[in-house]
PDB file of N, H, CA, C and O in Angstrom:
ATOM      1  N   MET A   1     -12.720 -85.224  56.981  1.00  0.00           N
ATOM      2  CA  MET A   1     -12.524 -84.012  57.713  1.00  0.00           C
ATOM      3  C   MET A   1     -13.564 -83.073  56.896  1.00  0.00           C
ATOM      4  O   MET A   1     -14.400 -82.505  57.599  1.00  0.00           O
ATOM      5  N   LEU A   2     -13.612 -82.859  55.620  1.00  0.00           N
ATOM      6  H   LEU A   2     -12.933 -83.320  55.049  1.00  0.00           H
ATOM      7  CA  LEU A   2     -14.509 -81.891  55.110  1.00  0.00           C
ATOM      8  C   LEU A   2     -15.949 -82.041  55.325  1.00  0.00           C
ATOM      9  O   LEU A   2     -16.805 -81.170  55.481  1.00  0.00           O
ATOM     10  N   ARG A   3     -16.076 -83.681  55.295  1.00  0.00           N
ATOM     11  H   ARG A   3     -15.381 -84.388  55.168  1.00  0.00           H
ATOM     12  CA  ARG A   3     -17.580 -84.071  55.442  1.00  0.00           C
ATOM     13  C   ARG A   3     -18.129 -83.558  56.747  1.00  0.00           C
ATOM     14  O   ARG A   3     -19.247 -83.045  56.810  1.00  0.00           O
ATOM     15  N   ASP A   4     -17.300 -83.706  57.836  1.00  0.00           N
ATOM     16  H   ASP A   4     -16.393 -84.122  57.785  1.00  0.00           H
ATOM     17  CA  ASP A   4     -17.579 -83.152  59.125  1.00  0.00           C
ATOM     18  C   ASP A   4     -17.680 -81.502  59.346  1.00  0.00           C
ATOM     19  O   ASP A   4     -18.405 -80.982  60.194  1.00  0.00           O
ATOM     20  N   PHE A   5     -16.991 -80.925  58.610  1.00  0.00           N
ATOM     21  H   PHE A   5     -16.402 -81.348  57.921  1.00  0.00           H
ATOM     22  CA  PHE A   5     -17.002 -79.391  58.331  1.00  0.00           C
ATOM     23  C   PHE A   5     -18.183 -78.913  57.856  1.00  0.00           C
ATOM     24  O   PHE A   5     -18.802 -78.034  58.454  1.00  0.00           O
ATOM     25  N   VAL A   6     -18.657 -79.537  56.569  1.00  0.00           N
ATOM     26  H   VAL A   6     -18.153 -80.251  56.084  1.00  0.00           H
ATOM     27  CA  VAL A   6     -19.818 -79.232  56.034  1.00  0.00           C
ATOM     28  C   VAL A   6     -21.045 -79.827  56.707  1.00  0.00           C
ATOM     29  O   VAL A   6     -22.086 -79.303  56.309  1.00  0.00           O
ATOM     30  N   SER A   7     -21.205 -80.776  57.617  1.00  0.00           N
ATOM     31  H   SER A   7     -20.360 -81.202  57.941  1.00  0.00           H
ATOM     32  CA  SER A   7     -21.946 -81.367  58.444  1.00  0.00           C
ATOM     33  C   SER A   7     -22.196 -80.462  59.374  1.00  0.00           C
ATOM     34  O   SER A   7     -23.377 -80.181  59.578  1.00  0.00           O
ATOM     35  N   SER A   8     -21.189 -79.824  60.121  1.00  0.00           N
ATOM     36  H   SER A   8     -20.230 -80.052  59.956  1.00  0.00           H
ATOM     37  CA  SER A   8     -21.178 -78.804  61.231  1.00  0.00           C
ATOM     38  C   SER A   8     -21.870 -77.414  60.705  1.00  0.00           C
ATOM     39  O   SER A   8     -22.731 -76.794  61.331  1.00  0.00           O
ATOM     40  N   SER A   9     -21.431 -77.118  59.677  1.00  0.00           N
ATOM     41  H   SER A   9     -20.732 -77.621  59.169  1.00  0.00           H
ATOM     42  CA  SER A   9     -21.748 -75.838  59.196  1.00  0.00           C
ATOM     43  C   SER A   9     -23.291 -75.718  58.832  1.00  0.00           C
ATOM     44  O   SER A   9     -23.941 -74.676  58.920  1.00  0.00           O
ATOM     45  N   CYS A  10     -23.815 -77.060  58.372  1.00  0.00           N
ATOM     46  H   CYS A  10     -23.286 -77.906  58.300  1.00  0.00           H
ATOM     47  CA  CYS A  10     -25.261 -76.946  57.951  1.00  0.00           C
ATOM     48  C   CYS A  10     -25.955 -76.989  59.278  1.00  0.00           C
ATOM     49  O   CYS A  10     -27.008 -76.363  59.403  1.00  0.00           O
ATOM     50  N   ILE A  11     -25.401 -77.754  60.404  1.00  0.00           N
ATOM     51  H   ILE A  11     -24.546 -78.263  60.303  1.00  0.00           H
ATOM     52  CA  ILE A  11     -26.176 -77.450  61.454  1.00  0.00           C
ATOM     53  C   ILE A  11     -26.261 -76.275  61.991  1.00  0.00           C
ATOM     54  O   ILE A  11     -27.349 -75.941  62.461  1.00  0.00           O
ATOM     55  N   ILE A  12     -25.218 -75.436  62.045  1.00  0.00           N
ATOM     56  H   ILE A  12     -24.334 -75.707  61.663  1.00  0.00           H
ATOM     57  CA  ILE A  12     -25.062 -73.821  62.734  1.00  0.00           C
ATOM     58  C   ILE A  12     -26.151 -73.372  61.861  1.00  0.00           C
ATOM     59  O   ILE A  12     -27.246 -73.116  62.362  1.00  0.00           O
ATOM     60  N   PHE A  13     -25.911 -73.229  60.359  1.00  0.00           N
ATOM     61  H   PHE A  13     -25.022 -73.437  59.953  1.00  0.00           H
ATOM     62  CA  PHE A  13     -26.722 -72.356  59.478  1.00  0.00           C
ATOM     63  C   PHE A  13     -28.301 -72.835  59.647  1.00  0.00           C
ATOM     64  O   PHE A  13     -29.127 -71.994  59.293  1.00  0.00           O
ATOM     65  N   GLN A  14     -28.710 -73.854  60.053  1.00  0.00           N
ATOM     66  H   GLN A  14     -28.039 -74.537  60.340  1.00  0.00           H
ATOM     67  CA  GLN A  14     -30.165 -74.137  60.157  1.00  0.00           C
ATOM     68  C   GLN A  14     -30.708 -73.798  61.308  1.00  0.00           C
ATOM     69  O   GLN A  14     -31.902 -73.531  61.440  1.00  0.00           O
ATOM     70  N   LYS A  15     -29.720 -73.786  62.369  1.00  0.00           N
ATOM     71  H   LYS A  15     -28.750 -74.003  62.262  1.00  0.00           H
ATOM     72  CA  LYS A  15     -30.001 -73.096  63.640  1.00  0.00           C
ATOM     73  C   LYS A  15     -30.246 -71.541  63.670  1.00  0.00           C
ATOM     74  O   LYS A  15     -31.097 -71.053  64.413  1.00  0.00           O
ATOM     75  N   PHE A  16     -29.663 -70.978  63.044  1.00  0.00           N
ATOM     76  H   PHE A  16     -28.971 -71.374  62.440  1.00  0.00           H
ATOM     77  CA  PHE A  16     -29.532 -69.288  62.484  1.00  0.00           C
ATOM     78  C   PHE A  16     -30.879 -69.148  61.874  1.00  0.00           C
ATOM     79  O   PHE A  16     -31.671 -68.246  62.145  1.00  0.00           O
ATOM     80  N   LEU A  17     -31.109 -70.276  60.887  1.00  0.00           N
ATOM     81  H   LEU A  17     -30.466 -71.010  60.666  1.00  0.00           H
ATOM     82  CA  LEU A  17     -32.311 -69.917  60.170  1.00  0.00           C
ATOM     83  C   LEU A  17     -33.551 -70.257  60.788  1.00  0.00           C
ATOM     84  O   LEU A  17     -34.517 -69.675  60.295  1.00  0.00           O
ATOM     85  N   ASP A  18     -33.809 -71.088  61.790  1.00  0.00           N
ATOM     86  H   ASP A  18     -33.025 -71.561  62.191  1.00  0.00           H
ATOM     87  CA  ASP A  18     -34.817 -71.569  62.553  1.00  0.00           C
ATOM     88  C   ASP A  18     -35.021 -70.223  63.345  1.00  0.00           C
ATOM     89  O   ASP A  18     -36.055 -69.582  63.155  1.00  0.00           O
ATOM     90  N   SER A  19     -34.184 -69.833  64.118  1.00  0.00           N
ATOM     91  H   SER A  19     -33.344 -70.353  64.273  1.00  0.00           H
ATOM     92  CA  SER A  19     -34.310 -68.719  65.107  1.00  0.00           C
ATOM     93  C   SER A  19     -34.387 -67.195  64.609  1.00  0.00           C
ATOM     94  O   SER A  19     -34.666 -66.212  65.295  1.00  0.00           O
ATOM     95  N   ASN A  20     -34.060 -67.246  63.198  1.00  0.00           N
ATOM     96  H   ASN A  20     -33.833 -68.045  62.641  1.00  0.00           H
ATOM     97  CA  ASN A  20     -34.078 -66.034  62.596  1.00  0.00           C
ATOM     98  C   ASN A  20     -32.865 -64.921  63.423  1.00  0.00           C
ATOM     99  O   ASN A  20     -33.090 -63.739  63.681  1.00  0.00           O
ATOM    100  N   PHE A  21     -31.770 -65.555  63.684  1.00  0.00           N
ATOM    101  H   PHE A  21     -31.587 -66.516  63.474  1.00  0.00           H
ATOM    102  CA  PHE A  21     -30.771 -64.985  64.182  1.00  0.00           C
ATOM    103  C   PHE A  21     -29.685 -64.761  63.350  1.00  0.00           C
ATOM    104  O   PHE A  21     -29.288 -65.738  62.714  1.00  0.00           O
ATOM    105  N   VAL A  22     -28.985 -63.469  63.174  1.00  0.00           N
ATOM    106  H   VAL A  22     -29.308 -62.676  63.690  1.00  0.00           H
ATOM    107  CA  VAL A  22     -27.761 -63.258  62.385  1.00  0.00           C
ATOM    108  C   VAL A  22     -26.661 -62.706  63.350  1.00  0.00           C
ATOM    109  O   VAL A  22     -26.916 -61.735  64.062  1.00  0.00           O
ATOM    110  N   PRO A  23     -25.325 -63.376  63.381  1.00  0.00           N
ATOM    111  CA  PRO A  23     -24.587 -62.728  64.477  1.00  0.00           C
ATOM    112  C   PRO A  23     -24.216 -61.369  63.939  1.00  0.00           C
ATOM    113  O   PRO A  23     -24.267 -61.016  62.761  1.00  0.00           O
ATOM    114  N   ALA A  24     -23.836 -60.665  64.980  1.00  0.00           N
ATOM    115  H   ALA A  24     -23.794 -60.953  65.937  1.00  0.00           H
ATOM    116  CA  ALA A  24     -23.635 -58.997  64.520  1.00  0.00           C
ATOM    117  C   ALA A  24     -22.345 -58.817  63.732  1.00  0.00           C
ATOM    118  O   ALA A  24     -22.164 -57.884  62.951  1.00  0.00           O
ATOM    119  N   ASP A  25     -21.505 -59.729  63.979  1.00  0.00           N
ATOM    120  H   ASP A  25     -21.651 -60.487  64.614  1.00  0.00           H
ATOM    121  CA  ASP A  25     -20.298 -59.616  63.136  1.00  0.00           C
ATOM    122  C   ASP A  25     -20.645 -59.900  61.612  1.00  0.00           C
ATOM    123  O   ASP A  25     -19.845 -59.552  60.744  1.00  0.00           O
ATOM    124  N   TRP A  26     -21.828 -60.528  61.289  1.00  0.00           N
ATOM    125  H   TRP A  26     -22.478 -60.811  61.995  1.00  0.00           H
ATOM    126  CA  TRP A  26     -22.184 -61.039  59.940  1.00  0.00           C
ATOM    127  C   TRP A  26     -22.825 -59.899  59.325  1.00  0.00           C
ATOM    128  O   TRP A  26     -22.884 -59.829  58.097  1.00  0.00           O
ATOM    129  N   ARG A  27     -23.347 -58.934  60.122  1.00  0.00           N
ATOM    130  H   ARG A  27     -23.300 -58.991  61.119  1.00  0.00           H
ATOM    131  CA  ARG A  27     -24.250 -57.841  59.733  1.00  0.00           C
ATOM    132  C   ARG A  27     -23.171 -56.482  59.256  1.00  0.00           C
ATOM    133  O   ARG A  27     -23.513 -55.512  58.579  1.00  0.00           O
ATOM    134  N   ILE A  28     -22.009 -56.712  59.744  1.00  0.00           N
ATOM    135  H   ILE A  28     -21.731 -57.500  60.294  1.00  0.00           H
ATOM    136  CA  ILE A  28     -20.854 -55.648  59.278  1.00  0.00           C
ATOM    137  C   ILE A  28     -20.193 -55.762  58.168  1.00  0.00           C
ATOM    138  O   ILE A  28     -19.752 -56.831  57.748  1.00  0.00           O
ATOM    139  N   ALA A  29     -20.055 -54.489  57.519  1.00  0.00           N
ATOM    140  H   ALA A  29     -20.414 -53.620  57.861  1.00  0.00           H
ATOM    141  CA  ALA A  29     -19.174 -54.751  56.057  1.00  0.00           C
ATOM    142  C   ALA A  29     -18.220 -53.445  56.159  1.00  0.00           C
ATOM    143  O   ALA A  29     -18.569 -52.302  56.452  1.00  0.00           O
ATOM    144  N   ASN A  30     -16.952 -53.906  55.847  1.00  0.00           N
ATOM    145  H   ASN A  30     -16.669 -54.835  55.608  1.00  0.00           H
ATOM    146  CA  ASN A  30     -15.930 -52.710  55.742  1.00  0.00           C
ATOM    147  C   ASN A  30     -16.158 -52.276  54.519  1.00  0.00           C
ATOM    148  O   ASN A  30     -16.007 -53.139  53.655  1.00  0.00           O
ATOM    149  N   VAL A  31     -16.518 -51.070  54.100  1.00  0.00           N
ATOM    150  H   VAL A  31     -16.641 -50.369  54.802  1.00  0.00           H
ATOM    151  CA  VAL A  31     -16.379 -50.590  52.999  1.00  0.00           C
ATOM    152  C   VAL A  31     -15.459 -49.636  52.305  1.00  0.00           C
ATOM    153  O   VAL A  31     -15.322 -48.482  52.711  1.00  0.00           O
ATOM    154  N   THR A  32     -14.811 -50.122  51.233  1.00  0.00           N
ATOM    155  H   THR A  32     -14.923 -51.059  50.903  1.00  0.00           H
ATOM    156  CA  THR A  32     -13.398 -49.213  51.065  1.00  0.00           C
ATOM    157  C   THR A  32     -13.788 -48.725  49.372  1.00  0.00           C
ATOM    158  O   THR A  32     -14.309 -49.410  48.492  1.00  0.00           O
ATOM    159  N   PRO A  33     -13.384 -47.494  49.329  1.00  0.00           N
ATOM    160  CA  PRO A  33     -13.666 -46.785  47.900  1.00  0.00           C
ATOM    161  C   PRO A  33     -12.534 -47.063  47.236  1.00  0.00           C
ATOM    162  O   PRO A  33     -11.427 -46.736  47.665  1.00  0.00           O
ATOM    163  N   ILE A  34     -12.744 -47.746  46.036  1.00  0.00           N
ATOM    164  H   ILE A  34     -13.643 -48.011  45.687  1.00  0.00           H
ATOM    165  CA  ILE A  34     -11.692 -47.874  44.659  1.00  0.00           C
ATOM    166  C   ILE A  34     -11.684 -46.931  43.816  1.00  0.00           C
ATOM    167  O   ILE A  34     -12.671 -46.211  43.659  1.00  0.00           O
ATOM    168  N   PHE A  35     -10.784 -46.812  43.269  1.00  0.00           N
ATOM    169  H   PHE A  35      -9.983 -47.396  43.397  1.00  0.00           H
ATOM    170  CA  PHE A  35     -10.536 -45.646  42.177  1.00  0.00           C
ATOM    171  C   PHE A  35     -10.804 -46.170  40.944  1.00  0.00           C
ATOM    172  O   PHE A  35     -10.322 -47.277  40.706  1.00  0.00           O
ATOM    173  N   LYS A  36     -11.375 -45.702  40.217  1.00  0.00           N
ATOM    174  H   LYS A  36     -11.767 -44.803  40.411  1.00  0.00           H
ATOM    175  CA  LYS A  36     -11.915 -46.176  38.968  1.00  0.00           C
ATOM    176  C   LYS A  36     -10.909 -45.562  37.764  1.00  0.00           C
ATOM    177  O   LYS A  36      -9.911 -46.122  37.310  1.00  0.00           O
ATOM    178  N   LYS A  37     -11.422 -44.331  37.400  1.00  0.00           N
ATOM    179  H   LYS A  37     -12.232 -43.876  37.769  1.00  0.00           H
ATOM    180  CA  LYS A  37     -10.269 -43.508  36.186  1.00  0.00           C
ATOM    181  C   LYS A  37     -10.891 -42.435  36.575  1.00  0.00           C
ATOM    182  O   LYS A  37     -11.863 -42.388  37.329  1.00  0.00           O
ATOM    183  N   GLY A  38     -10.246 -41.413  35.981  1.00  0.00           N
ATOM    184  H   GLY A  38      -9.456 -41.451  35.368  1.00  0.00           H
ATOM    185  CA  GLY A  38     -10.393 -40.036  35.725  1.00  0.00           C
ATOM    186  C   GLY A  38      -9.767 -39.348  36.938  1.00  0.00           C
ATOM    187  O   GLY A  38      -8.728 -39.701  37.498  1.00  0.00           O
ATOM    188  N   ASP A  39     -10.620 -38.220  37.293  1.00  0.00           N
ATOM    189  H   ASP A  39     -11.463 -37.933  36.839  1.00  0.00           H
ATOM    190  CA  ASP A  39     -10.098 -36.981  38.147  1.00  0.00           C
ATOM    191  C   ASP A  39     -10.459 -37.655  39.715  1.00  0.00           C
ATOM    192  O   ASP A  39     -11.581 -37.758  40.211  1.00  0.00           O
ATOM    193  N   GLN A  40      -9.101 -38.086  40.337  1.00  0.00           N
ATOM    194  H   GLN A  40      -8.190 -38.001  39.934  1.00  0.00           H
ATOM    195  CA  GLN A  40      -9.348 -38.594  41.779  1.00  0.00           C
ATOM    196  C   GLN A  40     -10.117 -37.843  42.715  1.00  0.00           C
ATOM    197  O   GLN A  40     -10.584 -38.335  43.742  1.00  0.00           O
ATOM    198  N   SER A  41     -10.274 -36.442  42.306  1.00  0.00           N
ATOM    199  H   SER A  41      -9.894 -36.042  41.472  1.00  0.00           H
ATOM    200  CA  SER A  41     -10.985 -35.585  43.507  1.00  0.00           C
ATOM    201  C   SER A  41     -12.272 -35.827  43.521  1.00  0.00           C
ATOM    202  O   SER A  41     -12.954 -35.539  44.504  1.00  0.00           O
ATOM    203  N   LEU A  42     -12.786 -36.399  42.413  1.00  0.00           N
ATOM    204  H   LEU A  42     -12.232 -36.634  41.614  1.00  0.00           H
ATOM    205  CA  LEU A  42     -14.329 -36.434  42.281  1.00  0.00           C
ATOM    206  C   LEU A  42     -14.773 -37.790  42.916  1.00  0.00           C
ATOM    207  O   LEU A  42     -14.202 -38.865  42.729  1.00  0.00           O
ATOM    208  N   PRO A  43     -15.767 -37.603  43.619  1.00  0.00           N
ATOM    209  CA  PRO A  43     -16.388 -38.985  44.304  1.00  0.00           C
ATOM    210  C   PRO A  43     -16.804 -40.081  43.305  1.00  0.00           C
ATOM    211  O   PRO A  43     -16.805 -41.300  43.471  1.00  0.00           O
ATOM    212  N   CYS A  44     -17.218 -39.226  42.039  1.00  0.00           N
ATOM    213  H   CYS A  44     -17.217 -38.235  41.904  1.00  0.00           H
ATOM    214  CA  CYS A  44     -17.979 -40.194  41.342  1.00  0.00           C
ATOM    215  C   CYS A  44     -17.016 -41.200  40.654  1.00  0.00           C
ATOM    216  O   CYS A  44     -17.473 -42.276  40.268  1.00  0.00           O
ATOM    217  N   ASN A  45     -15.995 -40.966  40.521  1.00  0.00           N
ATOM    218  H   ASN A  45     -15.624 -40.091  40.834  1.00  0.00           H
ATOM    219  CA  ASN A  45     -14.806 -41.698  40.046  1.00  0.00           C
ATOM    220  C   ASN A  45     -14.307 -42.971  40.902  1.00  0.00           C
ATOM    221  O   ASN A  45     -13.326 -43.618  40.537  1.00  0.00           O
ATOM    222  N   TYR A  46     -14.936 -43.246  41.896  1.00  0.00           N
ATOM    223  H   TYR A  46     -15.733 -42.720  42.193  1.00  0.00           H
ATOM    224  CA  TYR A  46     -14.567 -44.428  42.854  1.00  0.00           C
ATOM    225  C   TYR A  46     -15.851 -45.261  43.044  1.00  0.00           C
ATOM    226  O   TYR A  46     -17.015 -44.887  42.898  1.00  0.00           O
ATOM    227  N   ARG A  47     -15.393 -46.447  43.394  1.00  0.00           N
ATOM    228  H   ARG A  47     -14.447 -46.751  43.512  1.00  0.00           H
ATOM    229  CA  ARG A  47     -16.668 -47.601  43.375  1.00  0.00           C
ATOM    230  C   ARG A  47     -16.572 -48.273  44.723  1.00  0.00           C
ATOM    231  O   ARG A  47     -15.493 -48.768  45.049  1.00  0.00           O
ATOM    232  N   PRO A  48     -17.542 -48.327  45.478  1.00  0.00           N
ATOM    233  CA  PRO A  48     -17.288 -48.999  47.019  1.00  0.00           C
ATOM    234  C   PRO A  48     -17.141 -50.602  46.801  1.00  0.00           C
ATOM    235  O   PRO A  48     -17.757 -51.238  45.946  1.00  0.00           O
ATOM    236  N   VAL A  49     -16.298 -51.090  47.644  1.00  0.00           N
ATOM    237  H   VAL A  49     -15.798 -50.574  48.338  1.00  0.00           H
ATOM    238  CA  VAL A  49     -16.024 -52.603  47.708  1.00  0.00           C
ATOM    239  C   VAL A  49     -16.361 -52.892  48.971  1.00  0.00           C
ATOM    240  O   VAL A  49     -15.795 -52.124  49.749  1.00  0.00           O
ATOM    241  N   SER A  50     -17.108 -53.747  49.543  1.00  0.00           N
ATOM    242  H   SER A  50     -17.567 -54.371  48.911  1.00  0.00           H
ATOM    243  CA  SER A  50     -17.524 -54.227  50.691  1.00  0.00           C
ATOM    244  C   SER A  50     -16.936 -55.489  51.016  1.00  0.00           C
ATOM    245  O   SER A  50     -17.051 -56.474  50.286  1.00  0.00           O
ATOM    246  N   LEU A  51     -16.268 -55.481  52.166  1.00  0.00           N
ATOM    247  H   LEU A  51     -16.175 -54.681  52.760  1.00  0.00           H
ATOM    248  CA  LEU A  51     -15.677 -56.874  52.656  1.00  0.00           C
ATOM    249  C   LEU A  51     -16.425 -57.063  53.801  1.00  0.00           C
ATOM    250  O   LEU A  51     -16.537 -56.347  54.796  1.00  0.00           O
ATOM    251  N   THR A  52     -17.079 -58.469  53.430  1.00  0.00           N
ATOM    252  H   THR A  52     -16.988 -59.050  52.621  1.00  0.00           H
ATOM    253  CA  THR A  52     -17.988 -59.059  54.525  1.00  0.00           C
ATOM    254  C   THR A  52     -17.372 -60.428  55.131  1.00  0.00           C
ATOM    255  O   THR A  52     -16.306 -60.944  54.794  1.00  0.00           O
ATOM    256  N   SER A  53     -18.175 -60.841  55.987  1.00  0.00           N
ATOM    257  H   SER A  53     -19.041 -60.422  56.261  1.00  0.00           H
ATOM    258  CA  SER A  53     -17.562 -62.290  56.773  1.00  0.00           C
ATOM    259  C   SER A  53     -17.915 -63.221  55.646  1.00  0.00           C
ATOM    260  O   SER A  53     -18.934 -63.219  54.956  1.00  0.00           O
ATOM    261  N   VAL A  54     -16.672 -64.167  55.588  1.00  0.00           N
ATOM    262  H   VAL A  54     -15.844 -64.168  56.149  1.00  0.00           H
ATOM    263  CA  VAL A  54     -16.574 -65.293  54.662  1.00  0.00           C
ATOM    264  C   VAL A  54     -17.761 -66.224  54.862  1.00  0.00           C
ATOM    265  O   VAL A  54     -18.460 -66.619  53.929  1.00  0.00           O
ATOM    266  N   VAL A  55     -17.978 -66.610  56.382  1.00  0.00           N
ATOM    267  H   VAL A  55     -17.410 -66.290  57.139  1.00  0.00           H
ATOM    268  CA  VAL A  55     -19.081 -67.763  56.734  1.00  0.00           C
ATOM    269  C   VAL A  55     -20.318 -66.912  56.374  1.00  0.00           C
ATOM    270  O   VAL A  55     -21.260 -67.566  55.926  1.00  0.00           O
ATOM    271  N   CYS A  56     -20.470 -65.779  56.467  1.00  0.00           N
ATOM    272  H   CYS A  56     -19.705 -65.248  56.831  1.00  0.00           H
ATOM    273  CA  CYS A  56     -21.985 -65.458  55.804  1.00  0.00           C
ATOM    274  C   CYS A  56     -22.221 -65.316  54.541  1.00  0.00           C
ATOM    275  O   CYS A  56     -23.387 -65.248  54.152  1.00  0.00           O
ATOM    276  N   LYS A  57     -21.098 -65.242  53.613  1.00  0.00           N
ATOM    277  H   LYS A  57     -20.151 -65.297  53.929  1.00  0.00           H
ATOM    278  CA  LYS A  57     -21.036 -65.458  52.335  1.00  0.00           C
ATOM    279  C   LYS A  57     -21.401 -66.686  51.837  1.00  0.00           C
ATOM    280  O   LYS A  57     -22.065 -66.893  50.821  1.00  0.00           O
ATOM    281  N   ALA A  58     -20.814 -67.706  52.802  1.00  0.00           N
ATOM    282  H   ALA A  58     -20.275 -67.538  53.628  1.00  0.00           H
ATOM    283  CA  ALA A  58     -21.165 -69.077  52.624  1.00  0.00           C
ATOM    284  C   ALA A  58     -22.721 -69.524  52.979  1.00  0.00           C
ATOM    285  O   ALA A  58     -23.371 -70.426  52.450  1.00  0.00           O
ATOM    286  N   MET A  59     -22.989 -68.913  53.690  1.00  0.00           N
ATOM    287  H   MET A  59     -22.460 -68.180  54.120  1.00  0.00           H
ATOM    288  CA  MET A  59     -24.418 -69.290  54.406  1.00  0.00           C
ATOM    289  C   MET A  59     -25.435 -68.427  53.098  1.00  0.00           C
ATOM    290  O   MET A  59     -26.483 -68.918  52.678  1.00  0.00           O
ATOM    291  N   GLU A  60     -24.985 -67.367  52.706  1.00  0.00           N
ATOM    292  H   GLU A  60     -24.134 -66.968  53.047  1.00  0.00           H
ATOM    293  CA  GLU A  60     -25.745 -66.761  51.710  1.00  0.00           C
ATOM    294  C   GLU A  60     -26.068 -67.536  50.376  1.00  0.00           C
ATOM    295  O   GLU A  60     -27.057 -67.504  49.643  1.00  0.00           O
ATOM    296  N   SER A  61     -24.802 -68.297  50.312  1.00  0.00           N
ATOM    297  H   SER A  61     -23.999 -68.324  50.907  1.00  0.00           H
ATOM    298  CA  SER A  61     -24.355 -68.942  48.859  1.00  0.00           C
ATOM    299  C   SER A  61     -25.712 -70.315  48.961  1.00  0.00           C
ATOM    300  O   SER A  61     -26.465 -70.498  48.005  1.00  0.00           O
ATOM    301  N   VAL A  62     -25.812 -71.157  50.263  1.00  0.00           N
ATOM    302  H   VAL A  62     -25.200 -71.008  51.040  1.00  0.00           H
ATOM    303  CA  VAL A  62     -26.260 -72.136  50.494  1.00  0.00           C
ATOM    304  C   VAL A  62     -27.724 -71.816  50.359  1.00  0.00           C
ATOM    305  O   VAL A  62     -28.468 -72.541  49.698  1.00  0.00           O
ATOM    306  N   ILE A  63     -28.249 -70.461  51.140  1.00  0.00           N
ATOM    307  H   ILE A  63     -27.644 -69.873  51.677  1.00  0.00           H
ATOM    308  CA  ILE A  63     -29.544 -70.198  50.903  1.00  0.00           C
ATOM    309  C   ILE A  63     -30.234 -70.073  49.587  1.00  0.00           C
ATOM    310  O   ILE A  63     -31.317 -70.570  49.279  1.00  0.00           O
ATOM    311  N   LYS A  64     -29.290 -69.189  48.712  1.00  0.00           N
ATOM    312  H   LYS A  64     -28.410 -68.785  48.962  1.00  0.00           H
ATOM    313  CA  LYS A  64     -29.462 -69.095  47.362  1.00  0.00           C
ATOM    314  C   LYS A  64     -29.687 -70.194  46.348  1.00  0.00           C
ATOM    315  O   LYS A  64     -30.521 -70.175  45.443  1.00  0.00           O
ATOM    316  N   ASP A  65     -28.842 -71.135  46.621  1.00  0.00           N
ATOM    317  H   ASP A  65     -28.164 -71.150  47.356  1.00  0.00           H
ATOM    318  CA  ASP A  65     -28.905 -72.607  45.978  1.00  0.00           C
ATOM    319  C   ASP A  65     -30.429 -73.010  46.422  1.00  0.00           C
ATOM    320  O   ASP A  65     -31.325 -73.291  45.626  1.00  0.00           O
ATOM    321  N   CYS A  66     -30.531 -72.989  47.634  1.00  0.00           N
ATOM    322  H   CYS A  66     -29.803 -72.761  48.281  1.00  0.00           H
ATOM    323  CA  CYS A  66     -31.792 -73.831  47.844  1.00  0.00           C
ATOM    324  C   CYS A  66     -32.938 -73.019  47.555  1.00  0.00           C
ATOM    325  O   CYS A  66     -33.972 -73.686  47.526  1.00  0.00           O
ATOM    326  N   LEU A  67     -33.080 -71.871  47.345  1.00  0.00           N
ATOM    327  H   LEU A  67     -32.240 -71.329  47.369  1.00  0.00           H
ATOM    328  CA  LEU A  67     -34.265 -70.949  46.695  1.00  0.00           C
ATOM    329  C   LEU A  67     -34.280 -71.140  45.393  1.00  0.00           C
ATOM    330  O   LEU A  67     -35.404 -71.358  44.940  1.00  0.00           O
ATOM    331  N   LEU A  68     -33.225 -71.130  44.478  1.00  0.00           N
ATOM    332  H   LEU A  68     -32.313 -70.953  44.846  1.00  0.00           H
ATOM    333  CA  LEU A  68     -33.064 -71.776  43.308  1.00  0.00           C
ATOM    334  C   LEU A  68     -33.629 -72.982  43.061  1.00  0.00           C
ATOM    335  O   LEU A  68     -34.541 -73.025  42.236  1.00  0.00           O
ATOM    336  N   LEU A  69     -33.234 -74.079  43.668  1.00  0.00           N
ATOM    337  H   LEU A  69     -32.493 -74.044  44.338  1.00  0.00           H
ATOM    338  CA  LEU A  69     -33.796 -75.367  43.586  1.00  0.00           C
ATOM    339  C   LEU A  69     -35.410 -75.332  43.684  1.00  0.00           C
ATOM    340  O   LEU A  69     -36.135 -75.939  42.895  1.00  0.00           O
ATOM    341  N   SER A  70     -35.881 -74.532  44.769  1.00  0.00           N
ATOM    342  H   SER A  70     -35.292 -74.038  45.410  1.00  0.00           H
ATOM    343  CA  SER A  70     -37.241 -74.594  45.114  1.00  0.00           C
ATOM    344  C   SER A  70     -38.083 -73.942  44.080  1.00  0.00           C
ATOM    345  O   SER A  70     -39.272 -74.212  43.910  1.00  0.00           O
ATOM    346  N   PHE A  71     -37.502 -73.191  43.495  1.00  0.00           N
ATOM    347  H   PHE A  71     -36.537 -72.972  43.633  1.00  0.00           H
ATOM    348  CA  PHE A  71     -38.382 -72.340  42.053  1.00  0.00           C
ATOM    349  C   PHE A  71     -38.426 -73.094  40.622  1.00  0.00           C
ATOM    350  O   PHE A  71     -38.979 -72.769  39.572  1.00  0.00           O
ATOM    351  N   ARG A  72     -37.610 -74.265  40.976  1.00  0.00           N
ATOM    352  H   ARG A  72     -37.160 -74.529  41.830  1.00  0.00           H
ATOM    353  CA  ARG A  72     -37.624 -75.127  39.680  1.00  0.00           C
ATOM    354  C   ARG A  72     -38.611 -76.130  39.628  1.00  0.00           C
ATOM    355  O   ARG A  72     -38.697 -76.861  38.641  1.00  0.00           O
TER     356      ARG A  72
END
């Protein structure tokens, strides 16, 4: 079952890469400010956290690994 998922994912990722297509949902990030410390009224005491598509993160990871292998 996992092998089928990986195989299907690879085919889909390859089609996206071949066509230079990124689904619109993958290009959207929900950014939420998270308080760090200090005065809560100062914007500099917050850091942004981006929530993005899990599938997009998986594809980015595959691409990163492939690039790292090609540089060795």
